[in-house]
Structures are given as C-alpha cells and as structure tokens.
N, C-alpha and C positions, 0 to 999 in steps of 0.2 A: 319777032325773033330777037331783035336787039334788046328789047325790054327784058326778056327772059334771061339773057346772059348777064345783064347788069345786075339782076336780083341775086343770082347765084354767086357772083363775085363779092357782093356785099356781105354774105354770111361766112366767108372764109376768114380763119383766125391766123394771126401771125405766129411764128415759131415760139416766141416767148409766152404768148397767151396759151398756146397749146401745151406747153410744159407745165404751166400753173394749173391749167385745167386737168391735166393728167394726174398731178399729185393730189388734187382735191378728190378726184374720182377714186383714187387708190385708198385714201383715208376713209371715204364713205364705205368702200367695199370691205375694208378690214373691220370697221365698226359693225357692219351688218353681220359679218361672219361671227365675231365675238358675241354679239347679242343672240345670234341663233344658237351658239353652243351653250350659253348660260340658260337660255329658255329650255333647251332639251334636257339639261341636268335637272332643272326644277321639276319638269314634267315627270322624269324618271323617279325622282325622290318621292313625289306625291303618289305615284302609282305603286311603288314598292317600298313602303316605309320600314318593313321588318327584314329587308334583305341582308342587312349587316347586324347580326345579333350582338348584343353587348355581353362582354365577359367580365364578371365581377370576381376579383381575387381577394379573399379574406386574409387579413394579416394574422389571425389567431390560429393556433395549432388545433388540430382536431382533437376532440375530447375522447380519451380512451379509458374505459372503466375496466379495471382488472380486479377480479374477485379471486380470493384464495380458495382453493379447493380443500374442503375439510371432509375426509372420508366419514361415512356414517359409523356410529358406534356399534360394535358387535354385541349383540345381546347373548348373554350366557344362558344356555337352556337350563331350566329348573332342575332337570334330572341330574345334571353334572354337579350343581350346588348341593343337592341332597346327598349324592355319593361322597362328596368331600367331607361333609359333616359326619357321615357314618364312619369314614376312615380314621377320624380323630380318636386317639387312644386316651382313655381316661386315666389321669395320674392317680396312683394309690394314695389314700389318705393316711398320714402317719398316725401311729397309735399314741394317743395323748398320755397314756400311763407310762411313767419312767421305768426303765429296766432296773431290776433289783441288783444292788452291788454284789460283786463277787466276794465271798467270805473265805478268809484264809484261816487255817488252823495254826494257832501260835505254837502249839506243842511240837508240831512237825516242821516248823519253819527253821531252817538252818541258814544263818547269814554267811555270805561269802566275801572275803576280803582279799584284794589283790595286793601283793607286796609293792611298796613304792620303789621306783628306780632312783639312781643317784641324781638324775636330772630333776626329779620331783622334790628332793630334799631341800628344805629351807635353811639358809644360813643366816643367823642373826649376828649383827655386829654394828659398828659405827658406819653410817653412810659415807660414801665418797664425797670429797669436797668438790664443788663446781670448778671447772677449769678456769684458770685466770685469763685475763684479757690477752688477745693475740699481740697487740702492740702497745705503745705507750699511751697512757690516759691523761686526761687533763687534771690539773691540780685540784679543781673543785670536786672531782669524783673520787678522791681517795679519802680513807678514814683518817690517816695520819700523814701529813705532808712531809716532804724531805726536810731535814734539819741541817743547816750549814755547819760544817766543822772547820773548814779551812778555805779562806777566800783572799788570796793575795791581790793587792791593788795593781792595776795595769800601769805600764810605763808610758810616759808622754813621748810621742815621736818627735825627732828633731825638726822635721818639716813643719809639724803643727806648732811647735814652739816658735820657730822663726816667723811663721805667718800669723802668730797669735790667734790660732783657731781654737774655739771652745764649742762644746756641745755634748751630745750624748749618742751612744750607739745602743740600739735595742737588739738583743739576741734571743732566739728561742733555743733553749738547751734541753737535752734529755738526760735526766738522772736515772741511771739504771739500778738494778736490784742490789748492786754492790756499793752504790753511793758515788760512782764515778760519772763524769760527764762524757757520754758516748756519742752525742751528735750535737752539732751547732749549726744554726741557720740565722743569717742576718735579716732582721725585720726592718731596721732603719739604719741607713749607712751615713757616714760622714764624708763620703767621696774619696778622693785620692790623697787625703791628708795623712794616711798611715794610721789613723786612730782605730779603724776597723780591725786591722791586723793586731794592734796592741791589745784590744779588748778580747779577741779570740785567744791569743796566747795566754792571757791571764785566766780566762774562764776554764781553759783546759786543765788547769792545775787545781781547780776547786774540788773539794771533797764534801760529801753529805752523808748523813744517816738516811738510808733509803725510805721512801714512802711505803705505806702499808694499806692493803685493801683485803678484806676477809682474812685478816690476821696473817697475811703473806706479803712479802716485799714485791713491789711492782715497779715497772718503768713509768716515770712521770715526766711530762714535758712542762717547762716553766719559761715564761718570758721575763728576762732580766734586763735592766737598764744600767749601762755603764756611763757615768758622767765624767767629763773631762773639763777641768777648770784650771786656769793659770793663776798662780799666786801673785 
C-alpha cells in the first residue's frame, strides 16, 4: 500500500511545469486543426476542379458588319417601252427647194413719202466750241502763257532791314482772263520778318496779258519767286 502511494506522488507535476505543459498541448492542438483544414481544402479542390469556372473578358469591341440595303432595280416592261416609241411624233422634213421670191409690178408701184417734222430737219453750221476748263490750269497746259505788263518791285520791310534778313518768298498766283492777279497763296515763307506781306502787296499790283487755250483766254496759275537782297 505504501509503495503504491509513493509511485503516484512521483508522477505529479509542479504548477510551473503544468503551465508549460498546457501551452505545449495548446500549440500542438492548433497545428493539428490548421493541418486538418488545409487537408480538407486540398481534397475538395481535387474532387471538384471545375466548380469555379473561369471568366474571360475580351478587351476588343464586338465586330458588327453593317450592309447598306440597295433596293432591286425595277425592270421596265417591254410593252411600255414599245408604247413610248409609238407615241413619238415624227418631225416634218423641210422642203429643200427655196421659195420663189415675190414679184412686184413696177408700173403699179407708188412710192409713199412722209413729210419731215421740224425735229428731223438738219441744221448745218459751225460746231460749238468745247467748254473751257472749270478752274485755273497749269502754265504748261496753255497754248500761250500770260505775258507780264506791269511788275512793281516789293518794298523791304523795316524789321527785315534792321535784322539784315535776306532770302526769297515763293507765291502761287492766279492770272485771270482779264490779266489781273485774283488769288495768291504762299508756298515758301520768310517767317515773321514782314517780307511775306511785302511780296503779296507787290504782286497784287501786277498786270498781265492773259493766257490762251483753244484761242480763248483762261485762268492760269503760276509760281513766282520774289527775291530780297540788301545792298
């Protein structure tokens, strides 16, 4: 009896050893369960290989063939074509022989004359002269240029004398049909020296024999230069 109790006591584990032993048993149990699950999955895959069908998706668009519908040609029945030919009217062929001219009897022919009205009467005489130019024309366009008759010299202004100013003033003048200067325009000025005014006052007194074009007096414009020099 005592020997039996002694054997039982020798197989008892301490609390620390029991804890270590419990953790080892737990790990073995978890590995066994995991292995069992993997084994079942392999067996199911081998038994049912086509249980999960594969789906293939093509990236290309489906090919659609579209054909245009062409209606069949309508055949014209032969009878209609024959009827249309019969309906055509034949054009008459002209007679190649010319018509005989109509003959007039000269003895019985009486000429008829209508009296002329006053508007139809022709008046013979000298033709009218072409109208003259509307405005003054250039010196190069006249047949006879204006001829100077009286040209007094301009006076030297006191301001220009004191400042010893010399130079020339260019004026464009119009010689009218009477030979007088009717218009004056300054083309080149001498400034505020008073020489422009002296030149204009002098040119206003000029007199010409008028220029002629088509044997008639005309207005002519001329560019004249008035020179100012001190002695």
